[in-house]
FIFI-86742 format. One line per 8 residues: number of its first residue (from 1); their letters; for each residue x, y, z of N, C-alpha, C, CB. Coordinates in steps of 0.2 Angstrom, whole numbers, plus 2048, in hexadecimal, padded with zeros to 3 digits. Glycine has a CB too. Example, Ala and Ser with C-alpha at 12.3 -4.5 7.8 and 13.67 -1.06 7.14 Angstrom:
// FIFI-86742
1> AS> 842,7E4,827,83E,7EA,827,842,7F0,827,839,7EA,82D | 840,7F5,823,844,7FB,824,840,800,827,846,7FD,81D
END
This chain:
// FIFI-86742
1> MVAMSDDM> 0A0,827,6D6,0A4,821,6D5,0A2,81E,6D8,0A9,820,6D5 | 0A1,817,6DC,0A1,812,6E2,0A6,80E,6E1,09B,80D,6E3 | 0AD,80E,6E5,0B1,808,6E3,0AD,804,6E5,0B7,806,6E5 | 0B2,7FF,6E2,0AF,7F4,6E2,0B1,7F4,6E9,0B5,7EB,6DB | 0B5,7F7,6EC,0B7,7F3,6F4,0B3,7F7,6F9,0C1,7F4,6F8 | 0AD,7FF,6F7,0AA,800,6FC,0A2,7FE,6F8,0AB,806,700 | 0A3,7FC,6F4,09A,7F7,6F1,09C,7F2,6F7,098,7F2,6E3 | 0A1,7EC,6F6,0A2,7E8,6F8,0A2,7E7,6FF,0A7,7E6,6F6
9> KNMLMDAH> 0A5,7EE,704,0A4,7EC,70B,09C,7F0,70C,0AC,7F1,711 | 098,7F4,709,091,7F2,709,08E,7EF,70B,08F,7F1,705 | 090,7EA,704,08D,7E1,705,090,7DF,70A,08E,7DB,6FF | 093,7DE,70F,096,7DB,713,092,7DD,718,09D,7DB,714 | 093,7E4,719,08E,7E8,71E,086,7E7,720,090,7EF,71D | 085,7E3,718,07D,7E5,719,07D,7DC,71A,077,7E9,712 | 081,7D6,71A,07F,7D1,71A,082,7CF,723,081,7CC,714 | 085,7D2,725,087,7D3,72B,083,7D4,72D,08B,7D5,72D
17> GEVLRAIE> 07F,7DA,72E,079,7DB,730,071,7D6,732,079,7E1,72D | 073,7D5,72B,06D,7CF,72A,06E,7C9,72D,06B,7CD,722 | 074,7C7,730,077,7BF,731,075,7C3,73C,085,7BD,72C | 078,7C7,73A,075,7CC,742,06C,7CA,745,075,7D6,73E | 069,7CE,741,063,7CA,740,061,7C5,741,061,7CA,73C | 063,7C1,73E,060,7BA,73F,063,7B8,744,060,7B6,73B | 06B,7B8,747,06E,7B6,74C,067,7B9,754,078,7BA,74D | 066,7BD,753,061,7C0,75B,05A,7BD,759,060,7CA,75C
25> LHKNGDKA> 057,7BC,752,04F,7BA,750,052,7B3,753,04C,7B9,746 | 058,7AE,753,05B,7A8,757,05A,7A9,75F,063,7A6,755 | 05D,7AC,760,05D,7B0,768,053,7B0,76D,061,7BB,766 | 051,7B5,766,04C,7B5,76A,045,7AC,767,049,7C0,76A | 048,7A9,766,044,7A3,767,03F,7A2,760,040,7A3,76E | 042,7A9,758,03E,7AA,753,040,7A6,74F,03D,7AF,751 | 03C,7A1,748,03D,79E,743,043,7A4,741,035,79C,740 | 04B,7A2,73E,04F,7A5,73B,054,7A0,738,052,7A9,73F
33> PLSPAILN> 057,7A2,731,05A,79F,72D,060,79D,72F,05A,7A3,729 | 063,795,72F,06A,793,72F,069,792,737,070,798,72A | 06E,790,73A,070,78F,742,071,795,745,076,78A,745 | 071,795,74A,076,799,74D,07E,799,74D,073,799,754 | 07E,792,74D,086,791,74D,089,794,747,089,78A,74F | 086,790,742,083,793,73B,086,79B,73B,07B,794,73B | 082,79D,73E,082,7A6,73D,086,7A7,741,07B,7AA,73F | 08A,7A6,743,091,7A9,749,093,7A7,745,095,7A6,752
41> NVKRELED> 095,7A4,740,09C,7A0,73D,09B,7A7,737,09C,796,73A | 096,7A7,734,096,7AB,730,095,7B2,731,091,7A9,72C | 094,7B4,737,096,7BB,737,09E,7BB,73B,08F,7BE,73D | 0A0,7B8,73E,0A7,7BA,73E,0AC,7BA,738,0AA,7B5,742 | 0A8,7B4,733,0AE,7B5,72C,0A9,7BA,728,0AF,7AD,726 | 0A5,7BD,72A,0A5,7C6,725,0A9,7CA,729,09B,7CB,723 | 0A9,7CB,730,0AE,7CF,734,0B4,7D0,72F,0B1,7CA,73A | 0B5,7CA,730,0BC,7C9,72E,0C0,7CD,726,0BD,7C1,72E
49> MMEAMDPK> 0B7,7C7,721,0B8,7CB,71D,0B8,7D4,71B,0B6,7C8,71B | 0B5,7D4,71E,0B5,7DF,71F,0BD,7DF,722,0AD,7E4,727 | 0BF,7DC,725,0C5,7DF,728,0CA,7DF,724,0C8,7DC,72D | 0CB,7D8,721,0D0,7D6,719,0CD,7DB,714,0CF,7CE,715 | 0C8,7DB,710,0C5,7DC,70C,0CA,7DC,704,0C2,7E2,70E | 0CE,7D5,707,0D3,7D3,701,0D2,7CB,703,0DC,7D6,703 | 0D0,7C7,6FA,0CF,7C1,6FB,0D5,7BB,6FD,0CB,7C0,6F6 | 0DD,7BF,6F9,0E1,7BD,6F8,0E2,7BF,703,0E4,7C1,6F1
57> IYVPSYSR> 0DE,7C2,707,0E3,7C1,70E,0DE,7BC,712,0E5,7C8,712 | 0D7,7BC,70F,0D3,7B9,714,0CB,7B7,70F,0D3,7BF,71A | 0CA,7B0,70F,0C5,7AE,70C,0C2,7A9,710,0C6,7AC,705 | 0BC,7AA,70E,0B7,7A8,713,0B3,79F,710,0AF,7AF,714 | 0B3,79C,715,0B1,796,715,0A7,793,717,0B8,792,719 | 0A6,79A,717,09F,798,718,09A,795,715,09E,79C,71A | 09B,796,70E,097,797,706,095,78E,708,09D,79A,6FB | 09A,788,707,096,783,707,093,781,70C,097,77F,705
65> PIMDWPEE> 095,781,713,090,77E,719,088,782,716,093,781,723 | 089,788,716,080,78C,714,07F,789,70D,07F,797,714 | 082,78A,708,07E,784,701,07B,780,703,083,780,6FD | 080,77B,709,07B,773,709,077,773,70F,080,76C,70B | 074,77A,711,06F,777,718,068,776,714,06D,77E,720 | 066,773,719,062,76E,718,05B,771,716,062,769,71F | 05A,777,71C,055,778,71D,053,77E,715,054,77B,726 | 04D,77E,713,04A,784,70F,04C,78C,710,043,785,70F
73> DETGIVKR> 04F,790,70D,052,797,710,04E,79C,70D,059,798,70E | 048,79A,711,042,7A1,70E,042,7A9,70E,03B,7A1,713 | 049,7AA,714,04A,7B3,714,050,7B3,70D,04F,7B8,71E | 054,7AD,70C,056,7B0,704,05F,7AF,708,052,7BB,700 | 060,7B1,70D,068,7B2,70F,06D,7AE,70F,068,7B4,714 | 06B,7A8,70D,071,7A3,709,071,7A6,703,06F,79B,709 | 06C,7A7,6FD,070,7A9,6F7,073,7B0,6F8,06B,7A9,6F1 | 071,7B4,6FF,074,7BA,6FE,07A,7BC,700,071,7BF,700
81> LVHVSFDY> 07D,7B5,705,084,7B5,708,088,7B3,704,085,7B3,70E | 085,7AC,6FF,088,7A7,6F9,08C,7AF,6F5,080,7A2,6F3 | 088,7B2,6F6,087,7B9,6F0,08D,7BE,6F3,07D,7BE,6F1 | 08F,7BE,6F9,094,7C3,6FB,098,7BE,6FA,093,7C7,702 | 098,7B7,6FD,0A0,7B4,6FD,0A4,7B4,6F6,09F,7AC,700 | 09F,7B3,6F0,0A0,7B4,6E9,0A2,7BC,6E6,099,7B1,6E5 | 0A0,7C0,6E9,0A0,7C8,6E8,0A8,7C8,6ED,097,7CF,6EB | 0A9,7C4,6EF,0B1,7C6,6F4,0B4,7C4,6F3,0B2,7C6,6FA
89> DRIRK> 0B6,7BC,6EF,0BA,7BB,6ED,0BE,7BE,6E4,0B8,7B6,6EF | 0B7,7C3,6E3,0BA,7C7,6DB,0BD,7CE,6DE,0B2,7C9,6D4 | 0BE,7CF,6E2,0C2,7D4,6E5,0C8,7D6,6E4,0C3,7D3,6EA | 0CA,7D8,6E2,0D1,7DA,6DA,0D4,7DE,6DF,0CF,7DF,6D1 | 0DA,7DF,6E4,0DE,7E5,6E6,0E5,7E8,6E1,0E1,7E3,6ED
END
């Protein structure tokens, strides 16, 4: 059986990889979700979340800005990032 923290760590690592791929798309001039500035902020927050693994120590703040992003999210990254933030908040030590 995998512990909740292991599942959460995997979700965070997957989200981090997805954000890195979107940042790379922007760097290459390709269409990508969100803006490079927001993606870099989310990347830092995901790294802080992976290090803390405790919502009592670190709480991400990226959810509101990405939920308010005016463009359509064809990739689904916004929904996944909001889901990760929600699940992270439910971690209990």
